[in-house]
SERO-4910 file (N, C-alpha, C, O; in steps of 0.05 Angstrom, whole numbers):
BEGIN
 pado doro    nc1    nc2    nc3   cac1   cac2   cac3    cc1    cc2    cc3    oc1    oc2    oc3
  Met    A    365  -1150    571    345  -1132    566    357  -1101    575    358  -1081    561
  Leu    A    366  -1105    601    379  -1076    610    403  -1066    594    411  -1043    597
  Ser    A    414  -1083    576    439  -1077    560    428  -1062    535    440  -1044    524
  Arg    A    401  -1072    527    394  -1058    501    379  -1034    510    375  -1017    492
  Ile    A    370  -1028    537    359  -1001    546    378   -982    545    374   -959    538
  Arg    A    402   -992    554    426   -970    558    438   -965    535    452   -944    535
  Ile    A    437   -982    510    448   -976    491    427   -951    476    437   -931    467
  Ala    A    398   -958    476    378   -943    470    381   -915    480    381   -896    464
  Ala    A    385   -913    507    390   -889    521    415   -874    510    414   -849    507
  Ala    A    435   -889    506    459   -876    497    457   -860    472    467   -838    469
  Ala    A    443   -874    454    434   -864    428    419   -839    427    423   -821    411
  Leu    A    399   -840    447    382   -818    452    399   -796    465    397   -773    457
  Leu    A    415   -801    483    435   -781    492    451   -767    467    453   -742    464
  Ala    A    461   -783    453    473   -774    425    455   -753    411    462   -730    405
  Ile    A    431   -763    406    413   -746    389    406   -722    407    403   -701    396
  Leu    A    403   -725    433    400   -699    446    422   -678    445    418   -654    443
  Ala    A    444   -689    447    471   -672    440    471   -661    414    479   -638    410
  Ala    A    464   -675    396    467   -662    368    441   -641    368    445   -618    360
  Ser    A    420   -647    377    397   -629    376    405   -603    392    399   -582    382
  Ser    A    420   -604    415    428   -582    428    447   -564    414    446   -539    416
  Leu    A    466   -579    400    485   -565    383    470   -550    360    475   -526    354
  Ala    A    452   -564    348    434   -549    329    420   -523    340    419   -501    329
  Val    A    409   -532    363    393   -509    378    413   -483    381    404   -461    377
  Arg    A    437   -487    389    458   -471    391    465   -454    363    467   -429    362
  Val    A    467   -472    343    470   -458    318    452   -445    309    457   -424    296
  Met    A    431   -452    315    402   -436    302    400   -409    318    392   -389    308
  Ala    A    409   -410    346    404   -388    360    425   -370    349    419   -346    349
  Ala    A    447   -375    342    470   -356    328    459   -345    307    459   -321    303
  Asp    A    448   -365    289    436   -358    266    415   -334    269    415   -312    257
  Gln    A    397   -343    286    378   -318    291    388   -294    298    379   -273    289
  Ser    A    413   -296    319    424   -271    327    436   -256    307    437   -232    310
  Gly    A    447   -268    286    455   -254    262    435   -246    247    436   -223    240
  Glu    A    415   -262    240    392   -248    226    378   -228    238    366   -211    225
  Leu    A    377   -228    266    364   -203    279    384   -178    274    375   -156    268
  Ala    A    408   -183    276    425   -156    270    424   -151    238    426   -128    230
  Ala    A    421   -171    223    416   -160    190    390   -147    191    386   -125    181
  Thr    A    372   -161    203    343   -145    202    345   -116    211    336    -97    198
  Gln    A    356   -113    234    356    -86    246    374    -66    227    366    -42    224
  Arg    A    392    -73    216    405    -57    194    387    -51    171    384    -29    161
  Gln    A    374    -75    162    352    -72    142    334    -54    148    326    -38    131
  Leu    A    325    -55    172    304    -37    183    311     -7    183    294     10    177
  Ala    A    338      1    189    349     25    191    352     38    163    352     63    159
  Gln    A    355     17    143    359     29    115    329     30    106    324     49     91
  Val    A    313     16    110    283     18     97    274     47    109    266     64     93
  Gln    A    277     53    139    270     72    152    277     97    138    261    115    135
  Ala    A    303     97    128    314    124    115    304    125     85    298    148     76
  Val    A    301    106     70    292    103     48    256    116     51    247    132     35
  Leu    A    243    107     72    216    115     76    215    146     79    197    160     70
  Arg    A    236    156     93    235    183    102    240    198     74    225    215     66
  Asp    A    262    190     61    268    204     34    242    205     14    237    224      0
  Ala    A    225    180     15    202    179      2    181    193      3    166    200    -15
  Gln    A    178    200     33    159    219     48    167    247     37    150    262     27
  Ala    A    189    254     39    202    283     31    194    288     -1    188    310    -10
  Asn    A    196    266    -14    195    268    -46    166    273    -51    158    290    -67
  Ala    A    149    255    -36    116    256    -39    111    286    -30     93    297    -41
  Ala    A    122    297    -14    112    325     -4    119    342    -24    101    356    -33
  Ala    A    144    344    -35    150    359    -58    137    357    -84    133    377    -98
  Val    A    131    331    -91    112    326   -114     82    338   -110     68    348   -128
  Thr    A     74    335    -84     48    347    -80     49    375    -80     29    386    -88
  Ala    A     71    391    -71     69    417    -76     73    428   -105     64    449   -113
  Ala    A     89    411   -119     85    418   -149     61    414   -164     55    428   -183
  Leu    A     47    395   -155     20    390   -165     -1    414   -161    -15    426   -178
  Asp    A      0    420   -135    -12    442   -127     -5    466   -144    -23    479   -155
  Gln    A     18    474   -148     23    494   -164     17    488   -193     17    509   -206
  Ala    A     13    470   -205      3    462   -231    -26    466   -233    -36    476   -253
  Asn    A    -40    458   -209    -67    460   -208    -72    494   -210    -90    503   -224
  Ala    A    -60    505   -197    -65    535   -193    -57    551   -218    -70    571   -222
  Ala    A    -35    542   -238    -34    553   -261    -56    544   -280    -65    559   -297
  Val    A    -64    521   -278    -86    509   -299   -110    529   -297   -121    540   -316
  Ala    A   -119    534   -265   -140    551   -262   -139    577   -275   -156    587   -290
  Thr    A   -112    590   -268   -108    619   -281   -110    617   -312   -123    633   -325
  Ala    A    -97    595   -324   -102    596   -354   -128    591   -365   -134    600   -387
  Arg    A   -145    573   -349   -172    574   -357   -185    597   -358   -199    602   -377
  Gln    A   -182    619   -334   -199    641   -334   -191    656   -356   -208    668   -369
  Arg    A   -163    658   -364   -156    676   -385   -166    665   -415   -171    679   -434
  Leu    A   -167    637   -414   -182    624   -437   -212    635   -440   -221    642   -462
  Gln    A   -227    636   -415   -252    647   -415   -255    679   -425   -274    689   -438
  Asp    A   -231    692   -416   -232    724   -423   -230    723   -454   -245    737   -468
  Ala    A   -210    705   -465   -205    706   -492   -229    700   -509   -233    711   -530
  Gln    A   -244    684   -498   -271    674   -514   -294    689   -513   -314    688   -527
  Gly    A   -288    706   -489   -312    733   -486   -305    751   -508   -322    759   -523
  Arg    A   -273    759   -512   -272    780   -530   -276    770   -560   -281    787   -577
  Leu    A   -274    742   -565   -281    732   -590   -312    731   -599   -320    733   -623
  Glu    A   -326    728   -579   -353    729   -582   -361    755   -587   -379    759   -603
  Ala    A   -350    775   -574   -355    807   -578   -349    813   -605   -365    824   -620
  Ala    A   -324    804   -612   -317    811   -640   -334    799   -661   -338    810   -683
  Arg    A   -345    774   -655   -363    764   -679   -389    780   -679   -400    789   -699
  Ala    A   -400    783   -650   -424    799   -652   -417    828   -665   -436    836   -680
  Met    A   -400    842   -663   -393    867   -679   -394    859   -710   -406    874   -726
  Gly    A   -381    836   -716   -378    833   -741   -403    827   -757   -407    830   -781
  Thr    A   -420    818   -739   -447    808   -753   -465    835   -755   -481    840   -773
  Ala    A   -459    849   -735   -476    882   -740   -462    895   -761   -477    909   -776
  Ala    A   -434    895   -767   -425    908   -786   -436    898   -816   -443    913   -834
  Glu    A   -435    868   -816   -444    859   -840   -474    867   -848   -481    873   -871
  Ala    A   -490    867   -826   -521    877   -831   -518    902   -841   -530    908   -862
  Ala    A   -503    921   -827   -505    950   -834   -492    953   -865   -502    968   -881
  Leu    A   -469    939   -870   -460    940   -895   -478    933   -917   -478    945   -939
  Thr    A   -494    912   -910   -516    902   -930   -535    924   -937   -539    932   -960
  Gln    A   -547    935   -914   -564    957   -916   -556    981   -931   -572    992   -946
  Val    A   -529    991   -928   -519   1009   -944   -516   1006   -974   -521   1023   -992
  Thr    A   -506    979   -977   -501    971  -1004   -527    973  -1021   -528    983  -1044
  Ala    A   -548    961  -1005   -579    965  -1019   -585    991  -1025   -593    998  -1047
  Arg    A   -581   1009  -1005   -586   1037  -1013   -570   1049  -1033   -581   1064  -1049
  Thr    A   -544   1043  -1034   -529   1052  -1055   -536   1041  -1085   -536   1054  -1105
  Gln    A   -541   1015  -1082   -546   1003  -1107   -579   1018  -1119   -584   1021  -1143
  Ala    A   -596   1024  -1100   -621   1037  -1106   -613   1065  -1117   -626   1075  -1136
  Thr    A   -590   1079  -1104   -591   1106  -1115   -579   1103  -1139   -587   1118  -1156
  Gln    A   -559   1086  -1146   -544   1080  -1171   -562   1073  -1191   -558   1083  -1213
  Thr    A   -581   1059  -1188   -604   1055  -1205   -620   1078  -1215   -628   1081  -1239
  Leu    A   -625   1096  -1193   -641   1120  -1202   -623   1137  -1217   -633   1148  -1237
  Val    A   -597   1142  -1211   -580   1161  -1224   -582   1147  -1255   -590   1160  -1275
  Asp    A   -574   1122  -1256   -574   1107  -1284   -602   1116  -1296   -599   1127  -1318
  Ser    A   -624   1115  -1289   -651   1119  -1297   -651   1146  -1308   -658   1151  -1331
  Glu    A   -641   1166  -1290   -643   1192  -1298   -624   1198  -1325   -632   1210  -1345
  Val    A   -597   1186  -1321   -580   1187  -1345   -594   1179  -1371   -593   1191  -1393
  Arg    A   -604   1159  -1366   -619   1147  -1392   -640   1165  -1401   -643   1171  -1425
  Ala    A   -656   1175  -1382   -678   1195  -1390   -667   1218  -1404   -677   1227  -1424
  Ala    A   -644   1228  -1392   -631   1253  -1405   -624   1248  -1432   -629   1264  -1450
  Tyr    A   -611   1223  -1437   -598   1213  -1462   -623   1212  -1482   -621   1221  -1505
  Met    A   -647   1201  -1472   -665   1198  -1489   -680   1223  -1499   -689   1225  -1522
  Ser    A   -681   1243  -1481   -687   1268  -1489   -670   1286  -1501   -679   1308  -1507
  Gly    A   -647   1280  -1505   -630   1297  -1521   -605   1302  -1503   -588   1319  -1510
  Gly    A   -603   1288  -1484   -578   1288  -1467   -577   1315  -1447   -594   1322  -1431
  Thr    A   -554   1327  -1452   -549   1352  -1433   -549   1376  -1451   -537   1397  -1445
  Ser    A   -561   1374  -1475   -565   1403  -1492   -582   1421  -1481   -601   1429  -1495
  Ser    A   -579   1430  -1455   -599   1448  -1443   -598   1475  -1460   -617   1490  -1463
  Leu    A   -571   1478  -1470   -571   1509  -1482   -589   1510  -1506   -604   1530  -1510
  Ser    A   -588   1489  -1521   -608   1488  -1550   -639   1488  -1541   -657   1495  -1557
  Met    A   -642   1481  -1518   -671   1482  -1509   -679   1504  -1502   -702   1509  -1504
  Leu    A   -658   1525  -1491   -667   1551  -1482   -665   1568  -1510   -683   1584  -1515
  Val    A   -645   1563  -1527   -647   1580  -1551   -673   1578  -1567   -682   1598  -1579
  Asn    A   -686   1554  -1566   -705   1548  -1584   -735   1554  -1574   -757   1547  -1584
  Ala    A   -730   1569  -1550   -754   1577  -1535   -766   1597  -1556   -751   1611  -1569
  Ala    A   -796   1598  -1560   -812   1613  -1576   -818   1637  -1562   -820   1657  -1575
  Ser    A   -821   1637  -1538   -825   1662  -1524   -813   1667  -1497   -797   1650  -1490
  Leu    A   -817   1689  -1480   -802   1693  -1453   -814   1677  -1433   -802   1670  -1413
  Pro    A   -839   1672  -1438   -855   1655  -1416   -843   1626  -1421   -835   1613  -1402
  Glu    A   -841   1616  -1445   -835   1591  -1450   -803   1586  -1438   -795   1567  -1424
  Leu    A   -788   1606  -1447   -759   1609  -1436   -759   1608  -1409   -741   1593  -1400
  Val    A   -776   1620  -1391   -773   1618  -1360   -783   1592  -1355   -770   1580  -1337
  Asp    A   -805   1577  -1368   -813   1551  -1361   -786   1530  -1362   -777   1516  -1344
  Arg    A   -777   1534  -1388   -760   1514  -1390   -732   1519  -1376   -716   1501  -1375
  Thr    A   -728   1541  -1367   -708   1548  -1345   -715   1539  -1317   -696   1532  -1304
  Val    A   -733   1538  -1309   -743   1530  -1285   -743   1496  -1287   -735   1482  -1268
  Thr    A   -753   1484  -1310   -751   1458  -1312   -723   1447  -1311   -718   1428  -1296
  Leu    A   -704   1458  -1325   -675   1452  -1329   -666   1453  -1298   -659   1433  -1287
  Asp    A   -668   1478  -1284   -661   1479  -1256   -673   1454  -1234   -659   1446  -1215
  Gln    A   -699   1445  -1241   -706   1425  -1225   -694   1399  -1232   -692   1382  -1214
  Leu    A   -689   1396  -1252   -677   1371  -1267   -642   1369  -1251   -630   1351  -1241
  Ala    A   -635   1397  -1255   -605   1396  -1247   -604   1393  -1215   -586   1380  -1203
  Gly    A   -622   1403  -1203   -622   1401  -1176   -632   1372  -1167   -619   1361  -1149
  Ser    A   -649   1359  -1176   -650   1329  -1174   -630   1316  -1182   -628   1295  -1169
  Ser    A   -613   1318  -1198   -589   1302  -1203   -569   1311  -1181   -554   1295  -1171
  Arg    A   -569   1334  -1176   -546   1340  -1155   -552   1327  -1127   -534   1318  -1112
  Asp    A   -576   1326  -1123   -587   1312  -1095   -583   1283  -1098   -579   1269  -1078
  Thr    A   -582   1273  -1121   -584   1243  -1126   -555   1236  -1125   -547   1216  -1113
  Leu    A   -539   1253  -1138   -507   1248  -1139   -496   1252  -1112   -479   1237  -1104
  Arg    A   -506   1273  -1096   -495   1275  -1066   -502   1252  -1049   -485   1244  -1032
  Leu    A   -528   1239  -1052   -536   1218  -1035   -520   1196  -1041   -512   1180  -1024
  Leu    A   -513   1192  -1067   -495   1172  -1080   -471   1175  -1069   -462   1155  -1058
  Gln    A   -457   1196  -1069   -432   1201  -1055   -431   1194  -1025   -412   1182  -1015
  Glu    A   -450   1201  -1011   -452   1198   -980   -457   1170   -977   -448   1158   -957
  Gln    A   -470   1158   -995   -476   1127   -991   -449   1114   -994   -439   1100   -976
  Arg    A   -438   1119  -1013   -408   1104  -1020   -387   1115   -998   -367   1101   -994
  Arg    A   -390   1137   -984   -373   1143   -966   -381   1120   -938   -365   1107   -924
  Glu    A   -408   1122   -938   -416   1106   -911   -407   1075   -917   -399   1060   -900
  Val    A   -410   1067   -944   -402   1039   -949   -370   1036   -940   -361   1019   -924
  Ala    A   -355   1055   -953   -327   1053   -946   -322   1056   -918   -305   1042   -910
  Thr    A   -334   1073   -898   -328   1071   -871   -340   1045   -858   -328   1035   -839
  Thr    A   -363   1034   -869   -369   1011   -857   -353    990   -863   -350    973   -846
  Arg    A   -340    988   -887   -321    966   -895   -298    971   -876   -287    951   -867
  Ala    A   -290    993   -871   -261    997   -856   -267    987   -827   -251    973   -815
  Gln    A   -292    995   -816   -302    981   -791   -300    955   -792   -288    943   -775
  Leu    A   -311    943   -811   -313    910   -812   -283    904   -814   -276    884   -802
  Ala    A   -264    917   -825   -235    907   -829   -225    909   -802   -209    891   -795
  Gly    A   -231    925   -784   -222    931   -759   -232    909   -739   -217    897   -723
  Ile    A   -260    905   -743   -271    884   -729   -260    857   -737   -259    841   -718
  Glu    A   -253    849   -759   -238    826   -770   -213    824   -756   -205    803   -745
  Gln    A   -201    847   -756   -173    849   -742   -176    839   -710   -162    822   -699
  Glu    A   -195    851   -701   -203    847   -671   -208    817   -668   -201    805   -648
  Arg    A   -220    806   -688   -234    778   -686   -204    759   -686   -199    742   -669
  Ala    A   -190    766   -706   -165    752   -708   -147    754   -688   -131    736   -685
  Ala    A   -148    777   -671   -129    782   -646   -137    764   -629   -121    748   -619
  Ala    A   -169    763   -623   -181    750   -606   -175    716   -609   -168    701   -591
  Thr    A   -177    710   -631   -173    684   -642   -143    675   -632   -139    656   -618
  Ser    A   -125    691   -641    -95    684   -633    -89    681   -603    -74    664   -594
  Ala    A   -104    702   -587   -105    701   -560   -115    675   -551   -102    660   -536
  Val    A   -136    670   -560   -155    641   -549   -133    616   -557   -129    597   -542
  Ala    A   -118    619   -584    -97    598   -589    -76    596   -569    -67    574   -562
  Ala    A    -67    621   -561    -43    625   -545    -52    610   -516    -38    595   -502
  Gln    A    -76    617   -511    -82    606   -483    -89    577   -488    -83    563   -469
  Val    A    -98    568   -504   -102    539   -508    -73    525   -503    -66    507   -487
  Thr    A    -57    539   -522    -27    526   -521    -16    527   -493     -4    507   -484
  Gly    A    -18    548   -479    -10    547   -451    -23    530   -435    -10    519   -417
  Leu    A    -49    526   -438    -63    507   -418    -59    480   -425    -61    463   -408
  Glu    A    -51    474   -453    -44    447   -457    -17    441   -443    -13    420   -430
  Gln    A      2    462   -445     27    454   -432     26    453   -403     41    438   -390
  Ile    A     10    467   -394      7    467   -361     -7    438   -352     -1    425   -332
  Gln    A    -25    432   -371    -37    405   -367    -16    382   -368    -15    365   -350
  Ala    A     -2    382   -388     18    366   -390     40    362   -367     49    339   -362
  Leu    A     48    385   -354     62    389   -337     47    380   -309     61    371   -291
  Arg    A     20    382   -306      6    372   -289      9    340   -287     15    327   -267
  Gln    A      4    330   -313      0    301   -318     27    291   -307     26    271   -294
  Gln    A     54    304   -313     76    291   -306     83    292   -279     98    276   -269
  Ala    A     73    312   -268     75    317   -237     59    292   -221     67    280   -200
  Lys    A     35    289   -237     17    267   -222     31    242   -229     29    225   -211
  Gln    A     46    234   -254     56    208   -256     78    210   -233     79    192   -216
  Lys    A     94    231   -234    117    229   -212    103    217   -185    108    195   -176
  Leu    A     87    234   -176     71    230   -150     62    204   -154     71    189   -136
  Asp    A     48    194   -169     36    165   -167     65    145   -162     68    129   -143
  Ala    A     84    149   -182    106    132   -176    116    134   -147    116    114   -132
  Lys    A    124    159   -140    132    160   -111    115    146    -90    125    134    -72
  Ile    A     86    147    -93     72    139    -77     70    109    -79     65     97    -58
  Ala    A     74     96   -100     79     69   -103    103     61    -91    103     42    -76
  Ser    A    122     74    -95    150     69    -80    147     69    -55    156     50    -41
  Leu    A    133     93    -42    130     92    -15    112     68     -1    115     59     21
  Ala    A     93     61    -18     77     37     -5     92     15     -6     90     -1     13
  Ser    A    111     10    -25    130    -14    -28    148    -16     -4    152    -36      9
  Gln    A    161     11      1    179     11     22    163     10     46    175     -1     65
  Ala    A    136     20     51    123     19     75    119    -12     80    122    -21    103
  Ala    A    113    -28     60    101    -55     62    132    -72     74    133    -87     93
  Ser    A    152    -64     59    176    -79     67    185    -69     93    198    -85    106
  Leu    A    180    -47    104    185    -39    130    169    -55    150    180    -65    170
  Arg    A    143    -57    144    125    -73    158    134   -103    164    133   -115    185
  Ala    A    141   -112    142    150   -140    140    175   -142    154    181   -163    166
  His    A    190   -124    152    218   -130    166    213   -123    197    224   -135    215
  Ser    A    197   -105    201    190    -98    233    176   -125    242    185   -136    262
  Thr    A    157   -134    229    146   -160    240    164   -183    246    161   -198    265
  Glu    A    182   -185    226    202   -205    229    222   -198    252    231   -217    265
  Leu    A    228   -177    256    247   -166    277    231   -172    305    242   -181    325
  Arg    A    205   -167    304    189   -167    328    190   -198    335    192   -204    359
  Gln    A    188   -218    318    188   -243    322    211   -256    332    212   -276    347
  Leu    A    234   -241    320    257   -252    326    265   -243    356    280   -256    371
  Ile    A    255   -221    360    259   -209    387    245   -224    408    256   -231    428
  Gln    A    221   -230    403    204   -246    418    217   -274    424    220   -285    446
  Gln    A    224   -285    397    239   -313    402    259   -312    421    261   -328    439
  Glu    A    279   -289    418    304   -287    432    297   -285    462    309   -296    480
  Gln    A    274   -268    464    268   -263    493    255   -286    508    257   -288    533
  Gln    A    239   -306    491    229   -332    501    254   -344    507    259   -351    530
  Gln    A    271   -348    487    297   -368    493    310   -357    522    316   -371    541
  Gln    A    313   -332    522    329   -318    547    313   -326    573    324   -334    593
  Ala    A    286   -323    569    264   -333    591    266   -360    602    265   -366    626
  Ala    A    269   -375    581    266   -408    585    298   -413    594    302   -430    612
  Ala    A    319   -400    584    344   -407    596    345   -397    625    356   -410    643
  Ala    A    334   -373    629    337   -365    655    321   -381    673    329   -387    695
  Gln    A    295   -390    662    282   -408    681    296   -435    686    292   -445    708
  Leu    A    307   -444    671    329   -467    674    349   -464    694    355   -480    711
  Gly    A    359   -441    689    383   -429    708    373   -432    739    386   -440    759
  Ser    A    345   -422    738    339   -416    765    316   -435    772    300   -429    790
  Ala    A    314   -457    760    295   -478    767    300   -487    796    324   -492    802
  Pro    A    283   -489    812    286   -499    839    292   -526    843    280   -544    830
  Ser    A    311   -531    859    320   -560    861    299   -579    868    279   -571    880
  Pro    A    302   -605    861    280   -621    866    275   -625    900    293   -622    916
  Pro    A    252   -632    906    252   -634    937    268   -657    947    272   -677    933
  Ser    A    275   -656    970    296   -678    981    275   -698    991    262   -690   1010
  Val    A    271   -721    983    251   -743    989    272   -763    998    290   -771    983
  Gly    A    267   -769   1024    281   -795   1033    268   -823   1026    247   -825   1012
  Met    A    282   -844   1037    269   -871   1029    267   -887   1058    284   -885   1076
  Val    A    247   -901   1059    239   -919   1083    238   -947   1070    221   -951   1053
  Gly    A    253   -964   1077    249   -992   1069    257  -1000   1043    250  -1022   1034
  Gly    A    272   -983   1029    278   -982   1002    258   -967    982    263   -963    958
  Leu    A    237   -961    994    217   -943    981    215   -914    989    219   -905   1012
  Cys    A    208   -899    966    207   -867    973    189   -861    993    169   -875    997
  Asp    A    194   -838   1006    177   -829   1028    157   -811   1010    165   -791    999
  Leu    A    132   -818   1008    113   -805    998     94   -784   1014     73   -774   1004
  Ser    A    104   -778   1038     87   -764   1054     81   -735   1045     61   -723   1051
  Ser    A     99   -726   1030     94   -701   1020     76   -698    993     72   -675    983
  Thr    A     63   -723    981     47   -721    960     20   -717    966     13   -722    989
  Ser    A      3   -709    949    -25   -709    952    -37   -735    954    -23   -755    952
  Ala    A    -65   -737    957    -78   -763    958    -77   -773    927    -68   -796    921
  Ala    A    -84   -757    911    -84   -765    880    -57   -777    872    -55   -798    861
  Glu    A    -32   -759    880    -10   -765    871      0   -791    885     13   -808    872
  His    A     -6   -796    912      0   -820    926    -14   -846    912     -2   -867    907
  Trp    A    -40   -840    907    -56   -859    896    -43   -874    868    -40   -899    864
  Ile    A    -35   -853    853    -25   -860    825      2   -875    827      6   -896    815
  Ile    A     20   -864    846     48   -873    848     39   -900    857     47   -918    842
  Met    A     27   -907    876     26   -935    888     14   -951    870     19   -975    871
  His    A     -2   -943    851    -13   -965    832      6   -963    809      2   -981    792
  Glu    A     24   -947    804     46   -951    781     67   -968    794     72   -990    784
  Ser    A     79   -961    814    105   -968    825    107   -980    854    126   -993    862
  Gly    A     87   -973    869     87   -983    896    108   -966    914    117   -974    936
  Gly    A    115   -943    901    134   -924    909    163   -934    912    179   -927    929
  Asn    A    167   -954    891    197   -961    886    209   -947    864    200   -950    841
  Pro    A    227   -932    868    241   -914    849    258   -933    828    269   -924    808
  Arg    A    260   -957    834    274   -975    812    257   -992    798    265  -1010    784
  Ala    A    229   -986    802    207  -1006    790    215  -1006    760    222   -985    750
  Gln    A    216  -1027    746    220  -1027    715    199  -1045    703    194  -1067    712
  Asn    A    186  -1033    681    165  -1049    669    180  -1067    647    197  -1058    633
  Pro    A    174  -1093    646    192  -1110    631    183  -1109    603    197  -1117    585
  Ser    A    159  -1100    598    149  -1097    571    155  -1071    556    153  -1070    531
  Ser    A    163  -1050    572    166  -1025    558    187  -1009    575    198  -1019    595
  Thr    A    193   -983    565    212   -970    576    204   -956    604    220   -941    616
  Ala    A    182   -961    611    169   -947    638    187   -953    660    195   -976    661
  Phe    A    195   -931    680    214   -937    701    206   -915    721    197   -893    715
  Gly    A    210   -925    747    212   -909    767    179   -905    781    160   -919    775
  Leu    A    179   -883    799    158   -879    813    132   -877    798    113   -891    804
  Gly    A    133   -857    777    109   -854    761    109   -873    738     90   -873    723
  Gln    A    127   -887    735    129   -904    708    130   -889    687    114   -893    669
  Leu    A    146   -870    684    148   -853    658    164   -868    638    182   -883    645
  Leu    A    157   -865    613    173   -879    591    195   -861    588    197   -840    599
  Leu    A    215   -873    568    243   -864    569    244   -836    557    260   -819    564
  Gly    A    226   -832    537    223   -807    525    215   -785    542    226   -763    539
  Asn    A    197   -789    560    184   -769    577    205   -763    603    207   -743    616
  Arg    A    221   -788    608    248   -783    628    262   -763    618    267   -742    630
  Ile    A    270   -770    593    293   -754    581    282   -723    577    298   -704    578
  Leu    A    253   -721    572    240   -695    570    245   -678    596    253   -655    597
  Tyr    A    238   -695    617    235   -677    640    260   -682    662    261   -669    683
  Leu    A    280   -700    656    301   -705    669    327   -698    659    347   -692    673
  Gly    A    324   -698    630    351   -694    613    370   -716    619    364   -740    618
  Lys    A    397   -707    626    417   -728    629    410   -745    651    419   -768    651
  Asp    A    396   -739    670    391   -752    696    365   -773    688    351   -780    707
  Tyr    A    358   -783    661    334   -798    654    332   -820    672    312   -827    683
  Ala    A    358   -832    676    361   -860    692    366   -856    725    380   -873    737
  Thr    A    354   -833    737    366   -831    763    346   -843    777    324   -844    766
  Val    A    349   -853    802    335   -868    822    333   -853    846    328   -864    868
  Asp    A    339   -823    842    334   -806    864    300   -801    868    285   -795    849
  Cys    A    293   -806    892    262   -807    895    254   -771    891    233   -765    880
  Gly    A    269   -751    901    264   -724    893    261   -718    866    243   -704    859
  Lys    A    279   -730    845    284   -719    819    258   -733    808    242   -721    794
  Gln    A    254   -760    816    231   -774    801    205   -764    808    187   -763    791
  Leu    A    203   -756    833    179   -744    842    170   -715    824    147   -709    816
  Thr    A    194   -701    820    189   -676    806    183   -680    777    167   -666    766
  Ala    A    196   -703    763    188   -705    739    161   -713    735    148   -704    716
  Phe    A    150   -733    754    123   -743    756    106   -718    755     90   -715    736
  Arg    A    108   -701    774     93   -681    775     93   -660    752     72   -648    747
  Asp    A    118   -656    738    115   -642    715     97   -653    694     81   -639    682
  Tyr    A    101   -683    688     88   -695    672     56   -695    673     40   -692    654
  Val    A     50   -699    700     21   -699    702      6   -669    700    -18   -666    693
  Arg    A     23   -649    707     14   -621    701     11   -615    670     -9   -604    660
  Asp    A     33   -622    656     29   -617    627      9   -632    615     -2   -620    597
  Arg    A      0   -659    621    -14   -675    607    -46   -670    617    -65   -670    602
  Tyr    A    -46   -667    643    -72   -669    651    -85   -646    669   -109   -645    673
  Gly    A    -62   -627    679    -69   -602    688    -68   -611    721    -54   -596    735
  Thr    A    -79   -630    731    -80   -634    760    -75   -665    762    -80   -681    744
  Ala    A    -66   -672    788    -64   -700    795    -91   -713    799    -93   -737    796
  Ala    A   -115   -698    807   -135   -711    810   -149   -718    782   -165   -736    780
  Ala    A   -141   -701    760   -153   -710    735   -140   -731    720   -150   -744    702
  Ala    A   -114   -733    731    -95   -756    720   -109   -782    737   -111   -803    725
  Gln    A   -115   -781    757   -127   -801    775   -152   -812    760   -155   -836    757
  Ala    A   -167   -796    753   -197   -800    740   -190   -816    715   -201   -838    710
  Phe    A   -171   -805    698   -166   -816    678   -153   -846    681   -160   -864    666
  Trp    A   -137   -849    700   -126   -874    703   -149   -895    712   -151   -918    704
  Glu    A   -166   -884    731   -189   -900    737   -206   -911    710   -215   -934    707
  Ala    A   -209   -891    692   -230   -897    670   -212   -917    651   -225   -933    638
  His    A   -189   -917    649   -173   -930    624   -151   -949    634   -140   -966    619
  Gly    A   -145   -947    661   -124   -971    673    -93   -960    668    -74   -972    677
  Trp    A    -92   -938    655    -65   -925    654    -69   -895    651    -91   -885    649
  Tyr    A    -47   -880    652    -49   -850    652    -27   -840    633    -24   -816    629
***
């Protein structure tokens, strides 16, 4: 039985040795990973700074584009105002031209009527009319009549000429208005083209800004991930160093003597004494024949390896008492709680 226990213990020691080697290898890997993470962190920080600078530059370009768009829109409003003014002037000129044309047509109709009347009455043969006068009073009457007709014709012709000149002037004004309208329309078209170009520039700047922001967000997320990983690795390293320091500075087990082959339990508390006496009677060599329980606290082999390491088979009273106390602390918190559990279940 003791031989099998020793074989199992040797196997466990081999496993522990392999585990220890694996832990050392993992520690070395973590150290290398920590160094790599630190390098990656520095690279990401550099990229982040570049992205922030690019984002600031794109933001400035976008502000400039917005200002240019605002200026172009103001110019477009001015051009549209000129166009509306030209259209109003054109409308007024069209109305005036319509009126003048109507008056000219009326005058032309009057002249045509007088011409037809003169033709029907003998045309313009005023001389024969005067020659055929029967008397001097008749001659005077005919002369006055001819003067009146001639005067009326002259007035009508003069009015017609004035109205024709007015029509020509109005048409010239209308042509100028049309030119103004064309110029205004051209200005509007040019402003619209410039506005579209500026809008396209702003859109390009916005797309670049969005791309930079997305890149910045991605880099920031990567930076946070690497930072978190770095902190975890550092914490693990610190914990490992603290654990190593604790093991290196762990207090030596108390020196406990023996009395009549049993450990001196005078330094134990009442609860500790009660448990030990019920488990081993104070015999550091007490062995449970049906399990791997051994020593003062009858700790199983796994617990003895955990708390004693390579001294798992020690019969030193001080080392066994220290392992017993560590087990009680980790499992129950206090020896009194462990005693209460033992009393309720018959084991602890």
